[in-house]
N, C-alpha and C positions, 0 to 999 in steps of 0.2 A: 221476283223469285225469292224464295225464303231462304237465307244464308244458313239458317240453323235447322234446317231438314236432315232427317237421320238418314244415312247413305244405306242402313239397312232395310229401311223401308222401300227404298228405290229398288233394292234387288229382291224383294219380297215376291212379284209376280214371277220372276224367272225361278225362283225357288219353287214355287208352287207348280209350275210347269214341269219341271224336272220331277217332282213328288208325282204328279199325275201319270206321267210317262213311264216312270219306274213300276208303278202298281198295274197299269194297262198294258205295257209291252215287255218291258225287260225281264219282270219277274214270270209272266207265264211262260216266256221263250225259254228261259233257264230252267225251268220245271219240265217242260217238254223234252228239252235237251237230255236232261237226267234220265226221264223215264225211257228214251230211246237207247242211252247207254245201257241201262239195266236190261232191256230186251235183247240187246245185241249181246251181251254178257251170258244171257240164259239160253242162247240157241242150243239146240240138240238136234240129234237125228230124228227123222220121221215129223219134225215140225213143217207145217205148211206155211210159206211165206209169200209175200208179194215183194219184189223189188220196186225201187223209185222209177224204173224204166216200164213197169207194168207188167213184169213177168212172174206169172203165178208157177210156184214149183214146191216140191218136197224136197227138204234138206236130206242127201246121202251121206255127206261127211262134212265135218267140221275141222278146220284147220286154225291157226293162229290169226290170220288176217282174212282169209277166205271161207267160203262154203261152197260146197258142189250142189246144185240143185239139180233134181230129175224133173224134167219138164214134160217128157213124154215116154213111150216107151223107147227104148235106146237113145234118148236124147238127154244129156247132161251137161250143164252149163256151170263153170266155176265163176263166181262173182265176189267182189269185196264185200266183207260185212257191212260195211257203212252203206251199202246200197241198198239194203233190206230195211223197206220203210214201215210195214206192218207185218204181224202175224196172224194167219187167217184161223188157225186151229192148232192146240197143241198137241203133242203127240199123245199124251194121256186119255185125251177126249175120244 
């Protein structure tokens, strides 16, 4: 064993693995979370959305933490804003 080996050289593989994980996993996940937050903040009446549970509906009312979805004629469901996973179509389209 070489007594004069550089300890930084021994840590280089761990540092490289962390850098790879950052660019392949952490950074894209943060970007996805930011896009979801923007979508949640932009929700408005008549937007068609899909919840994380798979319920398709049209937004009838937007509150601070919840939205009321019209699922069918005479069927309305109130769900948390965070449970909305995607927006199918915007109201202006």
